[in-house]
N, CA, C, O and CB atoms as a CASP TS submission, in Angstrom:
PFRMAT TS
TARGET T0000
AUTHOR 0000-0000-0000
METHOD Language model
MODEL 1
PARENT N/A
ATOM      1  N   MET     1      -7.660 167.137-165.149  1.00  0.00           N
ATOM      2  CA  MET     1      -9.069 167.216-164.838  1.00  0.00           C
ATOM      3  C   MET     1      -9.476 166.126-163.840  1.00  0.00           C
ATOM      4  O   MET     1     -10.296 166.364-162.953  1.00  0.00           O
ATOM      5  CB  MET     1      -9.892 167.105-166.114  1.00  0.00           C
ATOM      6  N   ARG     2      -8.904 164.940-163.989  1.00  0.00           N
ATOM      7  CA  ARG     2      -9.237 163.836-163.094  1.00  0.00           C
ATOM      8  C   ARG     2      -8.786 164.137-161.663  1.00  0.00           C
ATOM      9  O   ARG     2      -9.495 163.822-160.708  1.00  0.00           O
ATOM     10  CB  ARG     2      -8.592 162.533-163.591  1.00  0.00           C
ATOM     11  N   LYS     3      -7.602 164.750-161.517  1.00  0.00           N
ATOM     12  CA  LYS     3      -7.123 165.091-160.173  1.00  0.00           C
ATOM     13  C   LYS     3      -8.039 166.102-159.508  1.00  0.00           C
ATOM     14  O   LYS     3      -8.283 166.034-158.304  1.00  0.00           O
ATOM     15  CB  LYS     3      -5.695 165.640-160.234  1.00  0.00           C
ATOM     16  N   ARG     4      -8.543 167.039-160.297  1.00  0.00           N
ATOM     17  CA  ARG     4      -9.445 168.044-159.740  1.00  0.00           C
ATOM     18  C   ARG     4     -10.754 167.401-159.279  1.00  0.00           C
ATOM     19  O   ARG     4     -11.284 167.760-158.228  1.00  0.00           O
ATOM     20  CB  ARG     4      -9.729 169.146-160.777  1.00  0.00           C
ATOM     21  N   MET     5     -11.273 166.462-160.054  1.00  0.00           N
ATOM     22  CA  MET     5     -12.511 165.778-159.677  1.00  0.00           C
ATOM     23  C   MET     5     -12.310 164.956-158.409  1.00  0.00           C
ATOM     24  O   MET     5     -13.179 164.934-157.538  1.00  0.00           O
ATOM     25  CB  MET     5     -12.999 164.875-160.821  1.00  0.00           C
ATOM     26  N   ILE     6     -11.178 164.286-158.303  1.00  0.00           N
ATOM     27  CA  ILE     6     -10.873 163.517-157.093  1.00  0.00           C
ATOM     28  C   ILE     6     -10.758 164.449-155.895  1.00  0.00           C
ATOM     29  O   ILE     6     -11.223 164.116-154.805  1.00  0.00           O
ATOM     30  CB  ILE     6      -9.568 162.708-157.271  1.00  0.00           C
ATOM     31  N   TRP     7     -10.142 165.615-156.087  1.00  0.00           N
ATOM     32  CA  TRP     7     -10.013 166.586-155.003  1.00  0.00           C
ATOM     33  C   TRP     7     -11.389 167.065-154.540  1.00  0.00           C
ATOM     34  O   TRP     7     -11.641 167.178-153.340  1.00  0.00           O
ATOM     35  CB  TRP     7      -9.156 167.782-155.451  1.00  0.00           C
ATOM     36  N   VAL     8     -12.275 167.346-155.496  1.00  0.00           N
ATOM     37  CA  VAL     8     -13.625 167.782-155.154  1.00  0.00           C
ATOM     38  C   VAL     8     -14.354 166.684-154.381  1.00  0.00           C
ATOM     39  O   VAL     8     -15.000 166.957-153.369  1.00  0.00           O
ATOM     40  CB  VAL     8     -14.414 168.160-156.426  1.00  0.00           C
ATOM     41  N   LEU     9     -14.248 165.438-154.859  1.00  0.00           N
ATOM     42  CA  LEU     9     -14.903 164.332-154.151  1.00  0.00           C
ATOM     43  C   LEU     9     -14.354 164.157-152.744  1.00  0.00           C
ATOM     44  O   LEU     9     -15.110 163.893-151.809  1.00  0.00           O
ATOM     45  CB  LEU     9     -14.737 163.036-154.931  1.00  0.00           C
ATOM     46  N   ASP    10     -13.053 164.300-152.590  1.00  0.00           N
ATOM     47  CA  ASP    10     -12.427 164.074-151.290  1.00  0.00           C
ATOM     48  C   ASP    10     -12.611 165.223-150.308  1.00  0.00           C
ATOM     49  O   ASP    10     -12.550 165.009-149.097  1.00  0.00           O
ATOM     50  CB  ASP    10     -10.972 163.820-151.477  1.00  0.00           C
ATOM     51  N   ASN    11     -12.835 166.434-150.800  1.00  0.00           N
ATOM     52  CA  ASN    11     -12.856 167.593-149.904  1.00  0.00           C
ATOM     53  C   ASN    11     -14.149 168.396-149.909  1.00  0.00           C
ATOM     54  O   ASN    11     -14.744 168.611-148.853  1.00  0.00           O
ATOM     55  CB  ASN    11     -11.747 168.492-150.255  1.00  0.00           C
ATOM     56  N   VAL    12     -14.579 168.829-151.048  1.00  0.00           N
ATOM     57  CA  VAL    12     -15.701 169.765-151.103  1.00  0.00           C
ATOM     58  C   VAL    12     -17.031 169.092-150.756  1.00  0.00           C
ATOM     59  O   VAL    12     -17.789 169.600-149.930  1.00  0.00           O
ATOM     60  CB  VAL    12     -15.787 170.392-152.487  1.00  0.00           C
ATOM     61  N   ILE    13     -17.307 167.969-151.376  1.00  0.00           N
ATOM     62  CA  ILE    13     -18.593 167.301-151.138  1.00  0.00           C
ATOM     63  C   ILE    13     -18.750 166.876-149.672  1.00  0.00           C
ATOM     64  O   ILE    13     -19.807 167.129-149.095  1.00  0.00           O
ATOM     65  CB  ILE    13     -18.727 166.075-152.053  1.00  0.00           C
ATOM     66  N   PRO    14     -17.749 166.241-149.042  1.00  0.00           N
ATOM     67  CA  PRO    14     -17.914 165.892-147.623  1.00  0.00           C
ATOM     68  C   PRO    14     -18.097 167.102-146.711  1.00  0.00           C
ATOM     69  O   PRO    14     -18.865 167.040-145.751  1.00  0.00           O
ATOM     70  CB  PRO    14     -16.723 165.102-147.157  1.00  0.00           C
ATOM     71  N   VAL    15     -17.402 168.198-146.998  1.00  0.00           N
ATOM     72  CA  VAL    15     -17.537 169.391-146.154  1.00  0.00           C
ATOM     73  C   VAL    15     -18.937 169.990-146.289  1.00  0.00           C
ATOM     74  O   VAL    15     -19.557 170.355-145.290  1.00  0.00           O
ATOM     75  CB  VAL    15     -16.468 170.444-146.529  1.00  0.00           C
ATOM     76  N   LEU    16     -19.433 170.091-147.523  1.00  0.00           N
ATOM     77  CA  LEU    16     -20.782 170.630-147.716  1.00  0.00           C
ATOM     78  C   LEU    16     -21.837 169.730-147.076  1.00  0.00           C
ATOM     79  O   LEU    16     -22.781 170.219-146.455  1.00  0.00           O
ATOM     80  CB  LEU    16     -21.078 170.802-149.211  1.00  0.00           C
ATOM     81  N   ALA    17     -21.679 168.432-147.226  1.00  0.00           N
ATOM     82  CA  ALA    17     -22.616 167.501-146.597  1.00  0.00           C
ATOM     83  C   ALA    17     -22.527 167.594-145.071  1.00  0.00           C
ATOM     84  O   ALA    17     -23.544 167.519-144.381  1.00  0.00           O
ATOM     85  CB  ALA    17     -22.335 166.056-147.061  1.00  0.00           C
ATOM     86  N   GLY    18     -21.313 167.756-144.550  1.00  0.00           N
ATOM     87  CA  GLY    18     -21.125 167.890-143.107  1.00  0.00           C
ATOM     88  C   GLY    18     -21.766 169.150-142.555  1.00  0.00           C
ATOM     89  O   GLY    18     -22.354 169.133-141.474  1.00  0.00           O
ATOM     90  N   ILE    19     -21.654 170.240-143.297  1.00  0.00           N
ATOM     91  CA  ILE    19     -22.280 171.497-142.869  1.00  0.00           C
ATOM     92  C   ILE    19     -23.796 171.348-142.840  1.00  0.00           C
ATOM     93  O   ILE    19     -24.450 171.759-141.881  1.00  0.00           O
ATOM     94  CB  ILE    19     -21.873 172.659-143.806  1.00  0.00           C
ATOM     95  N   ALA    20     -24.353 170.756-143.901  1.00  0.00           N
ATOM     96  CA  ALA    20     -25.803 170.581-143.959  1.00  0.00           C
ATOM     97  C   ALA    20     -26.295 169.656-142.851  1.00  0.00           C
ATOM     98  O   ALA    20     -27.302 169.946-142.206  1.00  0.00           O
ATOM     99  CB  ALA    20     -26.217 170.030-145.322  1.00  0.00           C
ATOM    100  N   ALA    21     -25.598 168.555-142.628  1.00  0.00           N
ATOM    101  CA  ALA    21     -26.009 167.597-141.595  1.00  0.00           C
ATOM    102  C   ALA    21     -25.872 168.202-140.197  1.00  0.00           C
ATOM    103  O   ALA    21     -26.727 167.974-139.341  1.00  0.00           O
ATOM    104  CB  ALA    21     -25.172 166.308-141.696  1.00  0.00           C
ATOM    105  N   THR    22     -24.820 168.959-139.962  1.00  0.00           N
ATOM    106  CA  THR    22     -24.615 169.576-138.652  1.00  0.00           C
ATOM    107  C   THR    22     -25.681 170.623-138.374  1.00  0.00           C
ATOM    108  O   THR    22     -26.200 170.709-137.261  1.00  0.00           O
ATOM    109  CB  THR    22     -23.222 170.208-138.566  1.00  0.00           C
ATOM    110  N   THR    23     -26.006 171.414-139.379  1.00  0.00           N
ATOM    111  CA  THR    23     -27.053 172.426-139.211  1.00  0.00           C
ATOM    112  C   THR    23     -28.374 171.774-138.826  1.00  0.00           C
ATOM    113  O   THR    23     -29.061 172.228-137.910  1.00  0.00           O
ATOM    114  CB  THR    23     -27.224 173.247-140.501  1.00  0.00           C
ATOM    115  N   ALA    24     -28.719 170.710-139.533  1.00  0.00           N
ATOM    116  CA  ALA    24     -29.963 170.001-139.224  1.00  0.00           C
ATOM    117  C   ALA    24     -29.915 169.380-137.833  1.00  0.00           C
ATOM    118  O   ALA    24     -30.902 169.434-137.100  1.00  0.00           O
ATOM    119  CB  ALA    24     -30.232 168.916-140.271  1.00  0.00           C
ATOM    120  N   ALA    25     -28.786 168.793-137.461  1.00  0.00           N
ATOM    121  CA  ALA    25     -28.662 168.144-136.144  1.00  0.00           C
ATOM    122  C   ALA    25     -28.730 169.161-135.011  1.00  0.00           C
ATOM    123  O   ALA    25     -29.362 168.902-133.987  1.00  0.00           O
ATOM    124  CB  ALA    25     -27.346 167.359-136.057  1.00  0.00           C
ATOM    125  N   VAL    26     -28.090 170.306-135.180  1.00  0.00           N
ATOM    126  CA  VAL    26     -28.106 171.335-134.138  1.00  0.00           C
ATOM    127  C   VAL    26     -29.508 171.906-133.981  1.00  0.00           C
ATOM    128  O   VAL    26     -29.982 172.085-132.859  1.00  0.00           O
ATOM    129  CB  VAL    26     -27.105 172.460-134.465  1.00  0.00           C
ATOM    130  N   ASP    27     -30.175 172.194-135.094  1.00  0.00           N
ATOM    131  CA  ASP    27     -31.546 172.706-135.022  1.00  0.00           C
ATOM    132  C   ASP    27     -32.468 171.706-134.326  1.00  0.00           C
ATOM    133  O   ASP    27     -33.269 172.080-133.470  1.00  0.00           O
ATOM    134  CB  ASP    27     -32.076 173.020-136.431  1.00  0.00           C
ATOM    135  N   TYR    28     -32.350 170.445-134.697  1.00  0.00           N
ATOM    136  CA  TYR    28     -33.194 169.414-134.091  1.00  0.00           C
ATOM    137  C   TYR    28     -32.905 169.279-132.592  1.00  0.00           C
ATOM    138  O   TYR    28     -33.833 169.203-131.786  1.00  0.00           O
ATOM    139  CB  TYR    28     -32.976 168.062-134.797  1.00  0.00           C
ATOM    140  N   ALA    29     -31.634 169.250-132.221  1.00  0.00           N
ATOM    141  CA  ALA    29     -31.277 169.082-130.806  1.00  0.00           C
ATOM    142  C   ALA    29     -31.760 170.265-129.977  1.00  0.00           C
ATOM    143  O   ALA    29     -32.276 170.073-128.877  1.00  0.00           O
ATOM    144  CB  ALA    29     -29.756 168.919-130.650  1.00  0.00           C
ATOM    145  N   ASN    30     -31.603 171.476-130.482  1.00  0.00           N
ATOM    146  CA  ASN    30     -32.066 172.652-129.740  1.00  0.00           C
ATOM    147  C   ASN    30     -33.585 172.666-129.608  1.00  0.00           C
ATOM    148  O   ASN    30     -34.114 173.055-128.567  1.00  0.00           O
ATOM    149  CB  ASN    30     -31.592 173.934-130.428  1.00  0.00           C
ATOM    150  N   GLU    31     -34.285 172.246-130.651  1.00  0.00           N
ATOM    151  CA  GLU    31     -35.742 172.185-130.581  1.00  0.00           C
ATOM    152  C   GLU    31     -36.192 171.106-129.587  1.00  0.00           C
ATOM    153  O   GLU    31     -37.134 171.313-128.822  1.00  0.00           O
ATOM    154  CB  GLU    31     -36.334 171.908-131.977  1.00  0.00           C
ATOM    155  N   TRP    32     -35.521 169.971-129.608  1.00  0.00           N
ATOM    156  CA  TRP    32     -35.878 168.878-128.715  1.00  0.00           C
ATOM    157  C   TRP    32     -35.638 169.245-127.254  1.00  0.00           C
ATOM    158  O   TRP    32     -36.452 168.942-126.382  1.00  0.00           O
ATOM    159  CB  TRP    32     -35.088 167.630-129.075  1.00  0.00           C
ATOM    160  N   ARG    33     -34.492 169.913-126.998  1.00  0.00           N
ATOM    161  CA  ARG    33     -34.173 170.315-125.628  1.00  0.00           C
ATOM    162  C   ARG    33     -35.069 171.451-125.142  1.00  0.00           C
ATOM    163  O   ARG    33     -35.477 171.484-123.981  1.00  0.00           O
ATOM    164  CB  ARG    33     -32.716 170.735-125.532  1.00  0.00           C
ATOM    165  N   GLY    34     -35.361 172.360-126.029  1.00  0.00           N
ATOM    166  CA  GLY    34     -36.127 173.540-125.644  1.00  0.00           C
ATOM    167  C   GLY    34     -35.246 174.717-125.277  1.00  0.00           C
ATOM    168  O   GLY    34     -35.751 175.783-124.924  1.00  0.00           O
ATOM    169  N   TYR    35     -33.944 174.542-125.356  1.00  0.00           N
ATOM    170  CA  TYR    35     -33.009 175.630-125.095  1.00  0.00           C
ATOM    171  C   TYR    35     -31.735 175.361-125.886  1.00  0.00           C
ATOM    172  O   TYR    35     -31.505 174.249-126.361  1.00  0.00           O
ATOM    173  CB  TYR    35     -32.705 175.768-123.565  1.00  0.00           C
ATOM    174  N   MET    36     -30.906 176.409-126.022  1.00  0.00           N
ATOM    175  CA  MET    36     -29.672 176.272-126.792  1.00  0.00           C
ATOM    176  C   MET    36     -28.552 175.749-125.892  1.00  0.00           C
ATOM    177  O   MET    36     -28.287 176.300-124.824  1.00  0.00           O
ATOM    178  CB  MET    36     -29.270 177.627-127.430  1.00  0.00           C
ATOM    179  N   ALA    37     -27.905 174.682-126.341  1.00  0.00           N
ATOM    180  CA  ALA    37     -26.796 174.103-125.592  1.00  0.00           C
ATOM    181  C   ALA    37     -25.855 173.423-126.585  1.00  0.00           C
ATOM    182  O   ALA    37     -26.204 173.211-127.746  1.00  0.00           O
ATOM    183  CB  ALA    37     -27.307 173.089-124.507  1.00  0.00           C
ATOM    184  N   TYR    38     -24.679 173.092-126.115  1.00  0.00           N
ATOM    185  CA  TYR    38     -23.714 172.407-126.960  1.00  0.00           C
ATOM    186  C   TYR    38     -23.605 170.957-126.505  1.00  0.00           C
ATOM    187  O   TYR    38     -23.366 170.676-125.331  1.00  0.00           O
ATOM    188  CB  TYR    38     -22.330 173.111-126.916  1.00  0.00           C
ATOM    189  N   GLY    39     -23.784 170.044-127.455  1.00  0.00           N
ATOM    190  CA  GLY    39     -23.712 168.630-127.132  1.00  0.00           C
ATOM    191  C   GLY    39     -23.031 167.866-128.254  1.00  0.00           C
ATOM    192  O   GLY    39     -22.300 168.436-129.064  1.00  0.00           O
ATOM    193  N   SER    40     -23.281 166.594-128.284  1.00  0.00           N
ATOM    194  CA  SER    40     -22.603 165.739-129.260  1.00  0.00           C
ATOM    195  C   SER    40     -23.114 165.931-130.681  1.00  0.00           C
ATOM    196  O   SER    40     -22.560 165.350-131.613  1.00  0.00           O
ATOM    197  CB  SER    40     -22.758 164.297-128.868  1.00  0.00           C
ATOM    198  N   GLU    41     -24.159 166.733-130.868  1.00  0.00           N
ATOM    199  CA  GLU    41     -24.615 166.995-132.229  1.00  0.00           C
ATOM    200  C   GLU    41     -23.546 167.712-133.057  1.00  0.00           C
ATOM    201  O   GLU    41     -23.592 167.696-134.287  1.00  0.00           O
ATOM    202  CB  GLU    41     -25.895 167.825-132.201  1.00  0.00           C
ATOM    203  N   TRP    42     -22.601 168.329-132.389  1.00  0.00           N
ATOM    204  CA  TRP    42     -21.509 169.000-133.103  1.00  0.00           C
ATOM    205  C   TRP    42     -20.503 167.997-133.665  1.00  0.00           C
ATOM    206  O   TRP    42     -19.673 168.365-134.496  1.00  0.00           O
ATOM    207  CB  TRP    42     -20.797 169.984-132.174  1.00  0.00           C
ATOM    208  N   LEU    43     -20.559 166.753-133.231  1.00  0.00           N
ATOM    209  CA  LEU    43     -19.679 165.723-133.782  1.00  0.00           C
ATOM    210  C   LEU    43     -20.165 165.217-135.144  1.00  0.00           C
ATOM    211  O   LEU    43     -19.460 164.461-135.812  1.00  0.00           O
ATOM    212  CB  LEU    43     -19.572 164.556-132.808  1.00  0.00           C
ATOM    213  N   VAL    44     -21.345 165.625-135.549  1.00  0.00           N
ATOM    214  CA  VAL    44     -21.876 165.208-136.845  1.00  0.00           C
ATOM    215  C   VAL    44     -20.953 165.683-137.969  1.00  0.00           C
ATOM    216  O   VAL    44     -20.744 164.952-138.937  1.00  0.00           O
ATOM    217  CB  VAL    44     -23.309 165.759-137.050  1.00  0.00           C
ATOM    218  N   PHE    45     -20.408 166.868-137.861  1.00  0.00           N
ATOM    219  CA  PHE    45     -19.546 167.420-138.912  1.00  0.00           C
ATOM    220  C   PHE    45     -18.303 166.560-139.168  1.00  0.00           C
ATOM    221  O   PHE    45     -18.115 166.112-140.299  1.00  0.00           O
ATOM    222  CB  PHE    45     -19.120 168.830-138.539  1.00  0.00           C
ATOM    223  N   PRO    46     -17.450 166.311-138.171  1.00  0.00           N
ATOM    224  CA  PRO    46     -16.262 165.498-138.462  1.00  0.00           C
ATOM    225  C   PRO    46     -16.590 164.050-138.814  1.00  0.00           C
ATOM    226  O   PRO    46     -15.895 163.437-139.624  1.00  0.00           O
ATOM    227  CB  PRO    46     -15.331 165.520-137.279  1.00  0.00           C
ATOM    228  N   VAL    47     -17.633 163.505-138.216  1.00  0.00           N
ATOM    229  CA  VAL    47     -18.002 162.120-138.518  1.00  0.00           C
ATOM    230  C   VAL    47     -18.499 162.001-139.955  1.00  0.00           C
ATOM    231  O   VAL    47     -18.167 161.037-140.645  1.00  0.00           O
ATOM    232  CB  VAL    47     -19.082 161.619-137.537  1.00  0.00           C
ATOM    233  N   THR    48     -19.283 162.960-140.408  1.00  0.00           N
ATOM    234  CA  THR    48     -19.766 162.954-141.787  1.00  0.00           C
ATOM    235  C   THR    48     -18.604 163.033-142.769  1.00  0.00           C
ATOM    236  O   THR    48     -18.570 162.299-143.757  1.00  0.00           O
ATOM    237  CB  THR    48     -20.734 164.118-142.021  1.00  0.00           C
ATOM    238  N   ILE    49     -17.661 163.916-142.499  1.00  0.00           N
ATOM    239  CA  ILE    49     -16.495 164.040-143.378  1.00  0.00           C
ATOM    240  C   ILE    49     -15.712 162.728-143.402  1.00  0.00           C
ATOM    241  O   ILE    49     -15.316 162.263-144.471  1.00  0.00           O
ATOM    242  CB  ILE    49     -15.582 165.205-142.916  1.00  0.00           C
ATOM    243  N   PHE    50     -15.489 162.134-142.238  1.00  0.00           N
ATOM    244  CA  PHE    50     -14.749 160.879-142.170  1.00  0.00           C
ATOM    245  C   PHE    50     -15.441 159.779-142.964  1.00  0.00           C
ATOM    246  O   PHE    50     -14.803 159.082-143.753  1.00  0.00           O
ATOM    247  CB  PHE    50     -14.580 160.445-140.721  1.00  0.00           C
ATOM    248  N   ILE    51     -16.733 159.624-142.758  1.00  0.00           N
ATOM    249  CA  ILE    51     -17.475 158.546-143.423  1.00  0.00           C
ATOM    250  C   ILE    51     -17.498 158.748-144.938  1.00  0.00           C
ATOM    251  O   ILE    51     -17.264 157.801-145.689  1.00  0.00           O
ATOM    252  CB  ILE    51     -18.913 158.470-142.880  1.00  0.00           C
ATOM    253  N   LEU    52     -17.775 159.959-145.391  1.00  0.00           N
ATOM    254  CA  LEU    52     -17.846 160.195-146.835  1.00  0.00           C
ATOM    255  C   LEU    52     -16.487 160.034-147.509  1.00  0.00           C
ATOM    256  O   LEU    52     -16.399 159.462-148.595  1.00  0.00           O
ATOM    257  CB  LEU    52     -18.392 161.588-147.111  1.00  0.00           C
ATOM    258  N   ARG    53     -15.437 160.527-146.881  1.00  0.00           N
ATOM    259  CA  ARG    53     -14.098 160.339-147.470  1.00  0.00           C
ATOM    260  C   ARG    53     -13.745 158.864-147.571  1.00  0.00           C
ATOM    261  O   ARG    53     -13.203 158.413-148.580  1.00  0.00           O
ATOM    262  CB  ARG    53     -13.034 161.073-146.637  1.00  0.00           C
ATOM    263  N   ARG    54     -14.057 158.117-146.520  1.00  0.00           N
ATOM    264  CA  ARG    54     -13.780 156.681-146.521  1.00  0.00           C
ATOM    265  C   ARG    54     -14.614 155.971-147.596  1.00  0.00           C
ATOM    266  O   ARG    54     -14.114 155.084-148.286  1.00  0.00           O
ATOM    267  CB  ARG    54     -14.072 156.075-145.129  1.00  0.00           C
ATOM    268  N   ALA    55     -15.870 156.362-147.731  1.00  0.00           N
ATOM    269  CA  ALA    55     -16.741 155.749-148.742  1.00  0.00           C
ATOM    270  C   ALA    55     -16.245 156.042-150.156  1.00  0.00           C
ATOM    271  O   ALA    55     -16.242 155.150-151.004  1.00  0.00           O
ATOM    272  CB  ALA    55     -18.183 156.253-148.580  1.00  0.00           C
ATOM    273  N   PHE    56     -15.824 157.282-150.422  1.00  0.00           N
ATOM    274  CA  PHE    56     -15.310 157.624-151.748  1.00  0.00           C
ATOM    275  C   PHE    56     -14.018 156.861-152.047  1.00  0.00           C
ATOM    276  O   PHE    56     -13.798 156.426-153.178  1.00  0.00           O
ATOM    277  CB  PHE    56     -15.066 159.140-151.854  1.00  0.00           C
ATOM    278  N   LYS    57     -13.168 156.701-151.035  1.00  0.00           N
ATOM    279  CA  LYS    57     -11.928 155.961-151.228  1.00  0.00           C
ATOM    280  C   LYS    57     -12.208 154.487-151.521  1.00  0.00           C
ATOM    281  O   LYS    57     -11.580 153.899-152.401  1.00  0.00           O
ATOM    282  CB  LYS    57     -11.033 156.095-149.993  1.00  0.00           C
ATOM    283  N   ILE    58     -13.136 153.899-150.795  1.00  0.00           N
ATOM    284  CA  ILE    58     -13.498 152.496-151.030  1.00  0.00           C
ATOM    285  C   ILE    58     -14.107 152.328-152.412  1.00  0.00           C
ATOM    286  O   ILE    58     -13.801 151.363-153.112  1.00  0.00           O
ATOM    287  CB  ILE    58     -14.479 151.998-149.955  1.00  0.00           C
ATOM    288  N   ALA    59     -14.968 153.261-152.811  1.00  0.00           N
ATOM    289  CA  ALA    59     -15.591 153.183-154.137  1.00  0.00           C
ATOM    290  C   ALA    59     -14.535 153.266-155.243  1.00  0.00           C
ATOM    291  O   ALA    59     -14.603 152.530-156.228  1.00  0.00           O
ATOM    292  CB  ALA    59     -16.630 154.311-154.309  1.00  0.00           C
ATOM    293  N   ARG    60     -13.564 154.163-155.078  1.00  0.00           N
ATOM    294  CA  ARG    60     -12.480 154.273-156.077  1.00  0.00           C
ATOM    295  C   ARG    60     -11.651 153.015-156.110  1.00  0.00           C
ATOM    296  O   ARG    60     -11.253 152.579-157.190  1.00  0.00           O
ATOM    297  CB  ARG    60     -11.578 155.478-155.778  1.00  0.00           C
ATOM    298  N   THR    61     -11.372 152.410-154.964  1.00  0.00           N
ATOM    299  CA  THR    61     -10.584 151.177-154.904  1.00  0.00           C
ATOM    300  C   THR    61     -11.329 150.029-155.569  1.00  0.00           C
ATOM    301  O   THR    61     -10.731 149.238-156.298  1.00  0.00           O
ATOM    302  CB  THR    61     -10.251 150.818-153.448  1.00  0.00           C
ATOM    303  N   MET    62     -12.629 149.937-155.321  1.00  0.00           N
ATOM    304  CA  MET    62     -13.409 148.879-155.935  1.00  0.00           C
ATOM    305  C   MET    62     -13.510 149.053-157.453  1.00  0.00           C
ATOM    306  O   MET    62     -13.575 148.080-158.205  1.00  0.00           O
ATOM    307  CB  MET    62     -14.797 148.838-155.321  1.00  0.00           C
ATOM    308  N   LYS    63     -13.523 150.311-157.881  1.00  0.00           N
ATOM    309  CA  LYS    63     -13.618 150.609-159.309  1.00  0.00           C
ATOM    310  C   LYS    63     -12.291 150.339-160.005  1.00  0.00           C
ATOM    311  O   LYS    63     -12.260 150.133-161.219  1.00  0.00           O
ATOM    312  CB  LYS    63     -14.045 152.068-159.529  1.00  0.00           C
ATOM    313  N   GLY    64     -11.211 150.337-159.264  1.00  0.00           N
ATOM    314  CA  GLY    64      -9.893 150.081-159.836  1.00  0.00           C
ATOM    315  C   GLY    64      -9.029 151.309-159.955  1.00  0.00           C
ATOM    316  O   GLY    64      -7.961 151.257-160.566  1.00  0.00           O
ATOM    317  N   GLY    65      -9.470 152.427-159.377  1.00  0.00           N
ATOM    318  CA  GLY    65      -8.688 153.651-159.414  1.00  0.00           C
ATOM    319  C   GLY    65      -7.710 153.707-158.268  1.00  0.00           C
ATOM    320  O   GLY    65      -7.481 152.713-157.579  1.00  0.00           O
ATOM    321  N   ASN    66      -7.123 154.899-158.062  1.00  0.00           N
ATOM    322  CA  ASN    66      -6.160 155.073-156.965  1.00  0.00           C
ATOM    323  C   ASN    66      -6.915 155.120-155.697  1.00  0.00           C
ATOM    324  O   ASN    66      -6.321 155.262-154.629  1.00  0.00           O
ATOM    325  CB  ASN    66      -5.303 156.343-157.131  1.00  0.00           C
TER
END
């Protein structure tokens, strides 16, 4: 059960947060520009995943886990 929870923390939560953040960033950027274009707002997804995975790993290390 613990391995499954760690897997969810490492994979599912960052991906869902990345999708939500990217959707909001793309909508905001398109509204601000006034037209649809592709820009750096699409980098929100991988950056969010990277930051959340790193944060969960640091939290587990500080707690004394793997």
